[in-house]
Every structure is written in structure tokens, then in C-alpha cells.
MARBA-694467 format. One record per residue (C-alpha): residue in three letters; x, y, z. Coordinates in steps of 0.2 Angstrom, whole numbers, padded with zeros to 4 digits, always signed. Example, Ala and Ser with C-alpha at 12.3 -4.5 7.8 and 13.67 -1.06 7.14 Angstrom:
2
ALA+0062-0022+0039/SER+0068-0005+0036/
END
This chain:
654
MET+0413+0617+0301/THR+0403+0602+0294/ALA+0387+0600+0302/GLN+0385+0586+0314/PRO+0370+0573+0312/PRO+0356+0574+0325/PRO+0362+0569+0342/GLU+0350+0554+0343/HIS+0359+0547+0327/THR+0377+0549+0334/VAL+0389+0537+0343/ALA+0400+0550+0352/ASN+0404+0556+0369/PHE+0389+0562+0379/LEU+0393+0570+0396/ALA+0382+0564+0411/PRO+0382+0564+0430/ALA+0394+0552+0438/ASP+0388+0538+0450/PRO+0392+0545+0467/ASN+0394+0527+0474/ARG+0408+0523+0462/ASP+0419+0537+0469/PHE+0435+0532+0460/THR+0442+0535+0442/HIS+0436+0521+0430/TRP+0434+0518+0412/ARG+0416+0527+0411/HIS+0424+0544+0415/PHE+0435+0544+0399/LEU+0431+0550+0382/ARG+0431+0534+0373/GLN+0424+0538+0355/TRP+0439+0545+0345/TRP+0443+0546+0327/ILE+0461+0545+0320/LEU+0468+0554+0305/GLY+0486+0550+0300/PRO+0500+0546+0300/PHE+0508+0561+0292/SER+0527+0558+0290/PHE+0540+0571+0295/ALA+0554+0559+0293/ASP+0562+0569+0279/ARG+0562+0585+0289/ASP+0578+0591+0296/TYR+0572+0591+0315/ALA+0565+0573+0314/ILE+0579+0563+0323/GLU+0586+0576+0335/TYR+0570+0586+0339/PRO+0554+0576+0334/GLY+0544+0586+0346/ARG+0545+0601+0334/ALA+0533+0593+0323/LEU+0519+0599+0334/ASP+0522+0617+0326/ASP+0524+0611+0308/PHE+0510+0611+0295/PHE+0501+0595+0290/VAL+0483+0598+0289/HIS+0474+0615+0285/ASP+0466+0623+0300/GLU+0471+0608+0311/ALA+0463+0615+0327/ASN+0446+0614+0319/ILE+0446+0598+0309/VAL+0430+0588+0312/PRO+0430+0569+0310/LEU+0419+0561+0298/GLU+0420+0542+0295/ASP+0429+0538+0279/ARG+0432+0556+0274/LYS+0448+0559+0266/VAL+0459+0574+0272/ALA+0476+0578+0265/GLY+0478+0560+0258/ARG+0473+0551+0274/VAL+0456+0544+0279/TRP+0447+0547+0296/ARG+0444+0530+0305/ARG+0435+0527+0321/TYR+0447+0520+0334/SER+0441+0503+0337/ALA+0445+0492+0352/VAL+0456+0477+0349/SER+0457+0460+0355/VAL+0466+0464+0371/MET+0451+0475+0377/ASN+0440+0459+0376/LYS+0451+0453+0391/TRP+0451+0470+0400/TRP+0437+0481+0396/GLU+0444+0494+0408/LEU+0458+0498+0395/THR+0445+0506+0383/PRO+0450+0524+0388/GLU+0468+0522+0380/ARG+0471+0525+0362/VAL+0487+0516+0358/LEU+0493+0522+0341/LEU+0508+0510+0339/ARG+0502+0493+0343/HIS+0484+0494+0343/PHE+0481+0505+0327/HIS+0496+0510+0316/ALA+0505+0494+0317/LEU+0490+0484+0312/ARG+0489+0494+0296/HIS+0507+0498+0292/PRO+0517+0483+0299/SER+0536+0483+0300/ALA+0545+0476+0285/GLU+0561+0473+0295/PRO+0566+0454+0297/GLN+0564+0449+0315/PRO+0581+0447+0324/GLN+0585+0429+0330/PRO+0584+0425+0344/PRO+0571+0438+0348/GLY+0573+0450+0362/GLY+0568+0443+0379/VAL+0571+0425+0377/HIS+0584+0416+0388/VAL+0598+0407+0377/THR+0616+0403+0378/ILE+0629+0416+0374/ASP+0634+0407+0358/HIS+0618+0414+0350/PHE+0625+0431+0350/THR+0640+0442+0344/THR+0648+0456+0353/GLU+0638+0467+0341/ASP+0621+0461+0348/GLU+0614+0472+0362/LEU+0611+0462+0377/MET+0603+0465+0394/PRO+0615+0465+0409/CYS+0616+0452+0423/TRP+0613+0458+0441/GLY+0622+0454+0457/SER+0613+0446+0471/PRO+0616+0440+0489/GLU+0615+0422+0483/ARG+0630+0424+0472/GLY+0639+0435+0485/ILE+0639+0450+0473/ASP+0631+0467+0476/GLY+0616+0472+0466/GLU+0625+0480+0452/PRO+0625+0476+0433/HIS+0637+0464+0426/CYS+0642+0460+0408/PRO+0631+0445+0401/ARG+0646+0438+0391/CYS+0662+0440+0403/GLU+0652+0443+0419/ALA+0663+0458+0422/HIS+0657+0472+0434/ILE+0650+0487+0424/PRO+0643+0499+0438/LYS+0644+0514+0426/ARG+0632+0506+0414/PRO+0642+0508+0398/ALA+0636+0505+0381/ARG+0650+0492+0379/CYS+0659+0481+0391/SER+0677+0488+0392/HIS+0683+0470+0395/CYS+0676+0460+0381/ARG+0667+0474+0370/GLN+0650+0466+0371/ARG+0636+0479+0368/VAL+0625+0480+0383/GLY+0609+0490+0385/TYR+0592+0490+0393/TYR+0599+0492+0410/THR+0581+0493+0417/SER+0579+0474+0414/TYR+0590+0459+0416/SER+0598+0443+0408/ALA+0600+0427+0418/TRP+0617+0422+0423/GLY+0623+0410+0409/PHE+0607+0413+0398/PRO+0608+0431+0392/ARG+0594+0440+0383/ARG+0594+0452+0368/ALA+0587+0469+0372/TRP+0569+0470+0367/ASP+0566+0472+0349/GLN+0565+0489+0342/PRO+0560+0487+0323/SER+0557+0502+0312/PHE+0539+0506+0305/PRO+0533+0516+0290/PHE+0525+0528+0303/ASP+0541+0532+0312/TYR+0543+0550+0314/SER+0525+0555+0310/ILE+0510+0566+0316/THR+0493+0559+0320/TYR+0477+0568+0324/LEU+0464+0562+0336/ALA+0447+0570+0337/ALA+0432+0568+0348/GLU+0415+0575+0348/VAL+0408+0579+0365/GLU+0390+0584+0369/ALA+0387+0595+0385/ALA+0370+0599+0391/VAL+0375+0617+0397/ALA+0390+0628+0395/ALA+0403+0626+0409/ASP+0421+0626+0415/TYR+0430+0610+0417/VAL+0447+0602+0420/MET+0453+0591+0407/ARG+0464+0577+0414/TRP+0474+0569+0400/THR+0489+0559+0396/SER+0501+0558+0381/ASN+0518+0550+0383/THR+0524+0558+0367/PRO+0523+0577+0363/CYS+0505+0582+0360/ARG+0495+0598+0357/LEU+0476+0599+0362/TRP+0463+0611+0355/VAL+0445+0613+0362/ASN+0433+0621+0350/GLY+0447+0628+0340/GLU+0456+0636+0355/ALA+0473+0630+0361/ALA+0470+0621+0377/ALA+0485+0611+0382/ARG+0502+0606+0377/PHE+0516+0593+0381/ASP+0533+0596+0373/GLY+0541+0580+0380/PRO+0552+0571+0384/PHE+0545+0554+0376/LEU+0540+0545+0392/SER+0546+0528+0389/CYS+0550+0518+0405/SER+0555+0500+0409/ALA+0539+0493+0415/ASN+0525+0482+0411/GLN+0516+0496+0403/ASN+0520+0514+0399/ARG+0502+0521+0401/LYS+0496+0531+0416/TRP+0480+0540+0417/ASP+0479+0559+0422/LEU+0497+0564+0419/PHE+0492+0582+0416/ALA+0477+0593+0420/ASP+0472+0609+0411/PRO+0456+0620+0412/VAL+0444+0620+0397/ARG+0428+0629+0393/LEU+0414+0618+0385/GLN+0399+0626+0376/ALA+0381+0620+0377/GLY+0379+0607+0363/TRP+0393+0600+0353/ASN+0411+0603+0357/HIS+0426+0598+0346/ILE+0442+0591+0354/VAL+0458+0589+0343/ALA+0474+0581+0349/LYS+0490+0582+0338/VAL+0503+0569+0343/ALA+0520+0565+0338/LEU+0528+0548+0336/SER+0546+0545+0334/THR+0552+0526+0335/VAL+0549+0511+0346/ALA+0565+0516+0355/ASP+0555+0530+0362/GLY+0541+0519+0368/GLU+0523+0516+0363/HIS+0511+0531+0362/HIS+0496+0531+0374/PHE+0483+0545+0374/CYS+0468+0547+0385/ALA+0457+0561+0392/ARG+0443+0564+0404/LEU+0434+0579+0410/GLU+0429+0584+0428/LYS+0422+0599+0436/PRO+0433+0612+0444/ASP+0428+0606+0462/ARG+0434+0589+0456/THR+0417+0581+0454/ARG+0419+0567+0441/VAL+0409+0567+0425/SER+0403+0551+0416/VAL+0403+0549+0398/ASN+0390+0539+0388/SER+0392+0533+0370/THR+0374+0537+0364/HIS+0361+0550+0366/GLY+0349+0546+0381/GLU+0359+0532+0388/ARG+0355+0527+0406/VAL+0365+0518+0418/ALA+0359+0511+0435/LEU+0367+0517+0450/GLU+0377+0506+0461/ARG+0367+0500+0476/ARG+0377+0486+0485/LEU+0394+0493+0488/LYS+0400+0511+0489/ILE+0418+0512+0483/SER+0429+0527+0487/VAL+0447+0529+0482/GLY+0457+0544+0490/ASP+0471+0554+0482/PRO+0488+0547+0480/ILE+0499+0548+0496/TYR+0518+0549+0492/ILE+0528+0537+0503/GLY+0545+0539+0496/ALA+0558+0532+0483/THR+0562+0514+0487/ALA+0576+0502+0482/SER+0565+0487+0487/MET+0549+0479+0480/PRO+0533+0488+0485/ALA+0525+0480+0500/VAL+0515+0486+0516/MET+0512+0478+0533/ARG+0502+0483+0549/CYS+0509+0480+0566/GLY+0497+0476+0581/ASP+0497+0494+0587/GLY+0493+0501+0570/THR+0510+0506+0565/LEU+0513+0504+0546/LEU+0528+0499+0537/ALA+0530+0501+0518/SER+0547+0495+0511/GLU+0560+0507+0519/PHE+0547+0519+0527/ILE+0536+0519+0542/SER+0520+0528+0547/ARG+0512+0530+0564/ASP+0496+0540+0558/GLY+0487+0527+0548/GLY+0497+0530+0532/ASP+0494+0549+0530/SER+0513+0553+0532/TRP+0529+0543+0531/GLN+0547+0544+0537/ALA+0562+0533+0535/ALA+0560+0517+0546/GLY+0579+0516+0551/PRO+0590+0501+0547/MET+0577+0488+0550/HIS+0563+0488+0537/MET+0554+0478+0524/GLY+0568+0479+0512/SER+0582+0474+0525/LEU+0579+0455+0522/GLY+0581+0456+0503/VAL+0569+0459+0488/HIS+0555+0450+0497/ALA+0550+0448+0515/THR+0534+0441+0522/ALA+0524+0450+0536/LEU+0516+0440+0550/HIS+0506+0448+0565/PHE+0500+0438+0580/ALA+0486+0445+0590/GLY+0494+0454+0605/GLY+0511+0453+0596/PRO+0524+0450+0591/ASP+0525+0457+0573/TRP+0537+0448+0561/LEU+0546+0450+0545/ILE+0553+0434+0538/SER+0564+0433+0522/ALA+0557+0424+0507/VAL+0574+0415+0504/GLY+0583+0403+0516/THR+0600+0395+0518/PRO+0602+0376+0518/THR+0609+0370+0535/GLY+0617+0355+0529/LYS+0603+0344+0536/LYS+0592+0337+0523/GLY+0576+0347+0520/VAL+0580+0360+0533/ALA+0585+0378+0530/THR+0586+0394+0540/ALA+0580+0411+0535/PRO+0584+0428+0543/ALA+0569+0437+0551/LEU+0565+0453+0561/ARG+0554+0453+0576/SER+0546+0467+0586/THR+0534+0468+0602/ASP+0532+0487+0603/GLY+0526+0493+0586/TRP+0543+0492+0577/ARG+0551+0504+0590/THR+0564+0491+0594/VAL+0568+0476+0583/GLU+0578+0460+0585/GLU+0586+0450+0572/ILE+0583+0431+0573/ASP+0584+0416+0562/VAL+0569+0405+0559/THR+0570+0387+0554/PHE+0560+0379+0540/HIS+0557+0360+0537/LEU+0555+0360+0519/GLY+0546+0344+0516/PRO+0546+0340+0497/HIS+0553+0358+0492/VAL+0569+0357+0483/PRO+0580+0372+0477/SER+0572+0382+0463/VAL+0579+0392+0448/GLY+0572+0410+0446/GLU+0571+0419+0430/ASP+0587+0428+0434/GLY+0596+0411+0434/ILE+0599+0410+0452/VAL+0595+0395+0463/ARG+0586+0398+0479/VAL+0579+0389+0494/ASN+0561+0397+0496/THR+0553+0399+0513/LEU+0538+0410+0513/ASN+0531+0420+0498/HIS+0522+0436+0502/GLN+0508+0432+0514/ALA+0507+0423+0531/LEU+0494+0424+0545/ALA+0490+0419+0563/LEU+0476+0407+0566/PRO+0464+0409+0581/ASP+0472+0394+0590/GLY+0489+0404+0591/SER+0497+0394+0577/ALA+0503+0402+0560/ILE+0502+0397+0542/GLY+0510+0404+0526/MET+0512+0400+0508/CYS+0527+0398+0497/TYR+0530+0393+0479/GLY+0545+0385+0469/TYR+0550+0367+0465/CYS+0545+0352+0474/ASN+0553+0335+0471/HIS+0538+0331+0459/ASP+0541+0346+0448/VAL+0549+0340+0432/VAL+0538+0348+0419/PHE+0547+0361+0409/THR+0538+0378+0406/ASP+0531+0379+0389/ILE+0531+0398+0386/MET+0534+0402+0367/TYR+0539+0419+0361/LYS+0540+0423+0343/GLY+0544+0404+0339/TRP+0557+0402+0353/GLU+0556+0394+0370/LYS+0558+0408+0383/TYR+0567+0396+0394/PRO+0577+0382+0385/HIS+0578+0365+0394/ASP+0596+0368+0399/PHE+0589+0382+0410/SER+0580+0370+0421/MET+0565+0381+0423/PHE+0551+0369+0428/LYS+0532+0373+0432/TYR+0530+0379+0449/SER+0521+0372+0464/SER+0513+0381+0478/TRP+0512+0374+0496/CYS+0508+0378+0514/VAL+0519+0379+0529/GLY+0514+0380+0547/SER+0521+0386+0564/GLU+0516+0380+0581/ASP+0529+0390+0591/GLY+0525+0408+0587/GLY+0534+0409+0571/GLU+0551+0402+0575/THR+0550+0385+0567/TRP+0540+0380+0552/HIS+0535+0364+0545/TYR+0528+0359+0528/ARG+0509+0355+0528/GLY+0502+0352+0511/THR+0503+0357+0492/VAL+0490+0364+0481/PRO+0487+0350+0468/PRO+0501+0354+0455/LEU+0491+0351+0439/PRO+0506+0356+0427/GLU+0495+0353+0412/MET+0485+0369+0417/GLY+0495+0385+0412/ASP+0512+0389+0407/GLU+0521+0392+0423/GLY+0512+0381+0436/TRP+0505+0388+0452/ALA+0515+0403+0458/GLU+0515+0419+0470/PRO+0501+0412+0481/GLY+0491+0424+0492/LEU+0482+0418+0508/ALA+0467+0423+0518/LEU+0457+0416+0533/LEU+0439+0416+0528/PRO+0425+0420+0541/ASN+0420+0402+0541/GLY+0437+0396+0546/ASP+0442+0390+0529/LEU+0459+0395+0520/LEU+0458+0403+0503/THR+0473+0405+0492/VAL+0474+0414+0475/LEU+0487+0409+0463/ARG+0496+0416+0448/ASN+0496+0403+0433/GLY+0505+0410+0419/GLU+0516+0422+0410/GLY+0511+0440+0411/ASN+0492+0443+0413/ALA+0485+0425+0414/PRO+0469+0421+0424/LEU+0470+0420+0443/TYR+0465+0404+0451/PHE+0458+0400+0468/SER+0460+0385+0480/ARG+0454+0382+0497/SER+0458+0371+0512/THR+0446+0366+0526/ASP+0460+0357+0537/GLY+0473+0371+0540/GLY+0482+0369+0524/ARG+0486+0351+0524/THR+0475+0347+0509/TRP+0469+0359+0495/SER+0455+0359+0483/ASP+0458+0359+0464/PRO+0461+0377+0459/VAL+0446+0385+0450/ARG+0449+0398+0437/SER+0442+0416+0440/ARG+0438+0430+0428/LEU+0452+0440+0436/HIS+0469+0442+0427/GLY+0486+0447+0434/GLN+0501+0443+0444/TYR+0508+0444+0462/PRO+0490+0442+0469/GLY+0486+0444+0488/LEU+0471+0441+0499/LEU+0464+0451+0513/THR+0448+0448+0524/THR+0441+0464+0531/SER+0434+0466+0549/SER+0416+0466+0541/GLY+0419+0450+0531/LEU+0423+0457+0514/ILE+0436+0447+0504/ILE+0449+0457+0495/THR+0461+0452+0481/THR+0475+0463+0476/TYR+0485+0460+0460/GLY+0494+0469+0445/ARG+0497+0468+0426/PRO+0489+0478+0419/ASP+0488+0492+0432/ASN+0487+0491+0451/ARG+0470+0483+0455/LEU+0459+0475+0468/ALA+0443+0465+0467/VAL+0430+0463+0481/CYS+0419+0448+0485/LEU+0404+0451+0496/ASP+0399+0433+0500/GLY+0413+0430+0513/GLU+0418+0414+0504/GLY+0428+0420+0489/GLU+0416+0413+0477/GLY+0413+0428+0465/TRP+0422+0445+0462/PRO+0409+0457+0455/TYR+0419+0472+0459/GLU+0435+0476+0451/ILE+0444+0492+0455/THR+0458+0500+0446/VAL+0467+0509+0460/SER+0480+0517+0448/THR+0487+0514+0431/ALA+0504+0519+0437/PRO+0518+0509+0428/GLY+0530+0498+0437/TRP+0532+0480+0443/GLN+0514+0481+0448/GLY+0515+0471+0463/VAL+0500+0477+0474/THR+0498+0475+0493/ALA+0486+0481+0505/VAL+0481+0481+0523/GLU+0466+0487+0533/THR+0469+0502+0543/THR+0452+0506+0550/PRO+0436+0495+0548/ASP+0433+0493+0529/GLU+0447+0506+0524/LEU+0462+0499+0515/LEU+0479+0506+0512/VAL+0484+0500+0495/VAL+0503+0502+0490/PHE+0512+0500+0474/GLU+0526+0508+0464/ASP+0524+0522+0451/LEU+0539+0525+0438/LEU+0530+0540+0431/TRP+0526+0549+0447/LYS+0538+0562+0440/PRO+0536+0563+0421/GLU+0554+0560+0418/ARG+0564+0548+0408/ASP+0580+0538+0412/ASP+0584+0523+0401/ARG+0598+0517+0413/ARG+0591+0518+0430/VAL+0574+0514+0438/VAL+0567+0526+0452/ARG+0553+0517+0461/HIS+0542+0529+0469/LEU+0531+0521+0482/ILE+0513+0527+0482/GLY+0498+0523+0493/HIS+0479+0526+0491/LYS+0466+0525+0504/VAL+0451+0514+0498/ARG+0435+0514+0507/LEU+0422+0500+0505/ASP+0405+0503+0513/ARG+0391+0490+0511/MET+0374+0499+0506/ALA+0357+0494+0512/
END
């Protein structure tokens, strides 16, 4: 082997004790200094298309298990390069564990030469932009259209429940059944260009310095076939399948775990990964080490690096709790007696175990329902979508109500006086009357308030989202920037009246104010958190001192994400939950929501990444989300939403 430079002159991976007060998996636990060698093409070999994983056993580099990275050194016609962070990591430094070969490394150096299809995948346009040979995403049924939630052809709107590659009625190509087109405004399936590095092998190598020889467990992820060697010895292997799932990301930490032995001093880790095409998803690789007793290990980048221990807030994240496979969106609520509901499931032991909830549950009222709990009862679930009554500005919405911890449940309609709210178009092209978003709460005086979003009669500013030179929503789609507003109830939740709107400010952001969360602060103020853009835009905060009738101009935070929620704990901590990327929460210590010094990645599980949480015991949360890779399987036509919970403990320190 080539001798390494002295440790004090090396930027590498130096193992160090983990901070016991940050008892959750985070970026500092991962091996972050990697070098890359490749790509080495196997496109001309007879197994390439049908069995690309066989490349793991093919020959590309002499003595591949023992290759040692040296910057700029040429090996077999390729040059070692350190994997450098790209611009996305300036926004989310927590992403530094992942090595993303497709988008963040190879594609920057070997771009596709294919012309971009027009219109590009993902934008909503009229059907005349396409032929029957273009692969389009399906439309989906909904209660508002009186159609079951099955796929339909985006051209002729025929029911295609068997998810065929072509509609049998009009012969339109249909695919990407894990996403959707809007009715009347179909979308091309996401672009899948070819690249010069399609069907190739890439080597990743890391140098790891350990103070003493010891046994470890390597927790690692590759969503494409991969082999691992440690100090020249075979350590781990994943032969597939290519784990591409329809989600906001394909990455997930800790898919696999294998025992390894490290020697004192330098250790050499080599990964050999296989790429096929974009159709099989992006490659994501990451690895970390922990001791056999599950004690975490931190990784420093330089010799002698020192990091101060956390001294204000101890954060502990428990192991994942499997709740069940759900057909609805991930959500959790807590009843007055401590009973928990999560989608179609119920728990009466604080979230440790779960059973089917019966016919009345959080998914019974449609995709979204809003929970409301009054001190002393009752507990409510209220549909997020209402039905016009024929009386101007009035709608009703179905609801469920229980006074005995969800042992018996009654169905009831509640009434909403909508104020300036008008029917709103969703991204699926369906017009809805919106009632409550995803959070409502009872006030000390016995009244209740909640938040909602959609169109008000002042919302006439079109979204201005551009994607590859195209408007994501043409003006004929009538997709305007959203407003968020507050409604209140004085009769225990049966009747709701409009109170006030967050200042709309359509010039800020490309979607307006959407998906508002809500919390009551210890000083009696209300705080709302707002989504403000496509994908992973900054979250904004606004507050009200008069029960939601007027709201301050929203203030931009350093947090980024979607579907944000708020929670005030019994000790006065303010919690924000949100997703994209990952499933996260942030903690504010000042009781006023003025700053968010603690940001926790509870899980990187892919999925819709709508995160919700409840306090189960003082300063202990149950955080719930979905995981499309709970089982490392692949299905390009159906989504299996595995509902997962984590207990999160937050303890102030002296």
C-alpha cells in the first residue's frame, strides 16, 4: 500500500467519542471524507441491461479491495477526486453524509447529450402538447369527483385500475403510477435522460483513523448494488434490487448493518457501486460506525479536532416503532385520556404498540383531517374539505367526535362560515372548499381556533413557478398563490367563523402562504408557521395577540421544508415539525418562537414527508411519518406507505 502522510497533515475520518447529550443519529456520526474513482463503463458487456448488478463481480481495477485514494492520482485511466459538497449542502448541511453520484458528482462532469423533451416532465399542460406515444402520469379519482381513488387515463379519462402501460381505450402510454396528473392538465412522466456513465462502476474510498483496534458495526446505505471492503477484507454486500421509490428523495440512512473490525491507526474502506440508468433512481451512499453495544461514534475531519459538548438541551431519539401500512396521509393525534390515533391505527400504551382503530379513524374523513382536543373532552376529528350548503359563504364538513378516548365515536357535521374564502384549485386539478388545515387547538376560555389555507377573494396572483423554462401551472389552470387564515369556534367545535387572514404578501415566494401550523404560546399569543414555496423553501412565522383576528407580517426563518406543524410542550418548549428533505423537528427554548437553535433529523425515511407529533408524557414526543423504504423493496406501480413513529425526549440541562 502507498504510505499515508502524517495524520496531522490529513483531512480524513478520525473516530472520536460521540456527544452523549446529542443521543440521535446526525451528520457528525458519518464518514464524510470520501474519494471517488470512476466511472468505469460496463455498457458493452452482455449482462449490462438485464443484470447490471453482476458488474460487482467483474474486473475494472487491479486489487480493487486494497485501492488507496490519492488526490489527482490516475488509476486505470480514471483520476481520484475528493467528493466535494455541492450547492444544495449550503442549504442543508445535514446532507453532507450522503454521496450522490448521479446528480452531485458524475452528472456535473459528464452531462447528458440528449435533447430535453418538451414540455419537460412534471409541468401541467393541456393534452394537445402530447401524442399517445408520450408517457403521461395517470389522473386519480377523488370523492369530490364522485370517483374512487383509482388511476384514470389522462387523455380519455377511462378507468385503468390494472395500471397498464397503455390505456386500452385510446392507446395513450401511461406510467409513473406513483405520482399523478391533474384532470385536464396532464403531466409527462419525469424525464429519464441517458448519461455517458449509464451502466458503470464507481469506487468510493475512505481513510479512517481509530485510536485502538476494536469491533464495530457499520451502518450503511446504498440504493444500488454495492460491495464493501475494510482493510482488504470483504465486509458487506447488497446485490439489489435498485431501490428507486416515488418520493421526495430516495435516500435513507442505515439501510444495512454489518460487523467490521478496525485496526489501531489507519483503516481503508472501499465501496464498489453499480449504476444503471436514471430509470433505476439516483445512487445514494453513506456509512457510519457504531460500537456493538450501539454506542454511537463521532467522526472528525482533522487530527486533534475538538467539539464542545451540548450543555443546554439533551436530545434523545428512540428506535423506530412500526405502526402499520396506511392508505392515508401520516398523522397522529392524542385524546384526553392519552389514547393515540395515527392514521388507521390506535394505541393505548403511549405509542409502544398499535392496533387497527376500527371503521372510525384519522383516514375515515379523506386524505386530511384535523384533530382538536378540549380539556375534559370531547376529542374531535374534522375533515379538511367541506361541502357548500347553497347559502353564500357557508359549508359543512363531516367530523368524528368522542368523549371516551375513542371507544365510541359519533359522526357529526360541523358548519363553517367561510368569510372571504372561495373554492380553491389543488395541484390535482380538483376544486375544493377548505375548512381546517392540519392543526386546531382549544383556548383556555373554552373556545377553539384553527388554521386553513386556499384562496380568498383577494387571491388573483398566479403562481410563478418555472421548471426548465416552462410554467409549472399555466394560467388556464387557475392556480393562484395561497392565503392562510384563522377560524374560531365558540360552541365547542360545532360551528366555525372566519377570524382573520395572515397578510397575504403574494410578492413573497412562489406559492403564497400554505399549510399553516398553529400553537398557543405560554404568554397567550398565537404562533403560526407557514410554507412559502415549491419543495424546500424557507418556512415563515407569524403571530397574533388577539385570538387570530389580526396577524403580524410573516418573518423568514432559517428552517426549510413543507407541511410544518407546531407544538408547545408542558415545559414551554416550542416544537416545529416539517419535512423535505427528511422528517425533522426544530426546538425553540425561549417560549416565544423567536429562534430555532436545535434542528433534529428524526429520520431520513423517504415518502411524502409530512411530519406530525404529539406530547405523550412531559417533554417526550411521539413523531410520526411514513417510510417507503421500511422494507428494501421496489414497486414502480404501487406505493406502500409504512407508518413509523419515534419517541423523542427533550430535557433541559442546568
